[in-house]
C-alpha positions as CSV (number, residue, x, y, z in Angstrom):
1,M,37.9,236.0,124.0
2,A,37.4,236.2,120.5
3,K,34.0,235.4,119.0
4,M,33.4,233.7,115.9
5,D,31.1,234.1,113.4
6,A,29.8,231.3,110.8
7,G,32.5,230.9,108.4
8,T,35.1,233.6,109.6
9,A,38.1,233.5,111.0
10,T,39.4,236.8,112.9
11,E,43.2,237.8,113.6
12,D,42.3,237.2,117.4
13,E,40.7,233.7,116.4
14,I,44.0,232.7,114.9
15,A,46.1,234.2,117.7
16,T,44.1,232.0,119.9
17,W,44.6,228.7,118.0
18,N,48.5,229.9,117.7
19,F,48.5,230.1,121.6
20,L,48.9,226.1,121.7
21,D,52.3,226.2,119.3
22,D,53.8,228.7,122.0
23,V,53.0,226.3,124.8
24,A,54.6,223.2,122.8
25,F,57.5,225.3,121.7
26,S,58.0,226.3,125.3
27,M,58.2,223.0,126.8
28,M,60.1,221.7,123.6
29,A,62.8,224.0,124.8
30,A,62.3,223.3,128.5
31,I,62.2,219.5,128.6
32,P,65.9,218.9,127.7
33,E,67.2,221.1,130.1
34,M,65.0,219.4,132.7
35,L,66.3,216.1,131.8
36,K,69.8,217.2,132.2
37,V,69.4,218.1,135.7
38,G,67.3,215.2,136.6
39,G,63.8,216.4,136.8
40,G,61.6,219.5,136.9
41,S,57.8,220.4,136.7
42,I,55.7,222.1,134.0
43,V,52.6,224.0,135.1
44,N,50.4,225.2,132.5
45,I,47.2,226.8,133.3
46,A,44.0,226.2,131.3
47,S,40.5,227.7,132.2
48,A,36.9,226.5,133.2
49,E,36.2,226.7,129.5
50,A,38.7,223.6,129.3
51,H,36.1,221.4,130.7
52,T,33.1,222.6,129.0
53,I,31.7,223.7,125.6
54,V,31.1,227.8,125.0
55,P,29.3,229.0,122.2
56,R,30.9,231.7,119.7
57,I,34.3,231.1,121.3
58,P,35.3,227.5,119.6
59,A,39.1,228.0,119.0
60,Y,39.7,229.4,122.7
61,V,37.9,226.4,124.2
62,A,39.6,224.1,121.6
63,S,43.0,225.5,122.7
64,K,42.0,224.8,126.4
65,H,41.0,221.1,125.6
66,A,44.1,220.7,123.5
67,L,46.4,222.1,126.2
68,I,45.0,219.6,128.9
69,G,45.9,216.6,126.4
70,L,49.2,218.2,125.5
71,T,50.2,218.6,128.8
72,M,49.3,215.0,130.1
73,W,51.0,213.5,126.8
74,V,54.2,215.3,127.9
75,G,54.0,214.2,131.5
76,V,53.5,210.4,130.5
77,C,56.1,210.4,127.6
78,R,58.5,212.7,128.6
79,L,59.2,211.6,132.1
80,V,58.7,215.2,133.5
81,R,56.1,216.1,135.8
82,A,53.5,218.0,134.0
83,E,50.2,219.5,135.3
84,V,47.4,221.7,133.9
85,M,45.3,223.7,136.3
């Protein structure tokens, strides 16, 4: 996990933020295929930090919060089973 100093963003922190893009693009590719065959399940894995605030790793914590919201939205709006652990 990357640590963030005031006013700086390291490559590791940027990669942490980009993690959410990877998850979103994967779901965007999977959902149409799931709907073609009548359904399926998406299971995303967050972490304990998704439910708390941890100093020095804001990008990691925010990405996990966002993962929960994105997964819930997919489950409600895209009519596929989507869970986050």
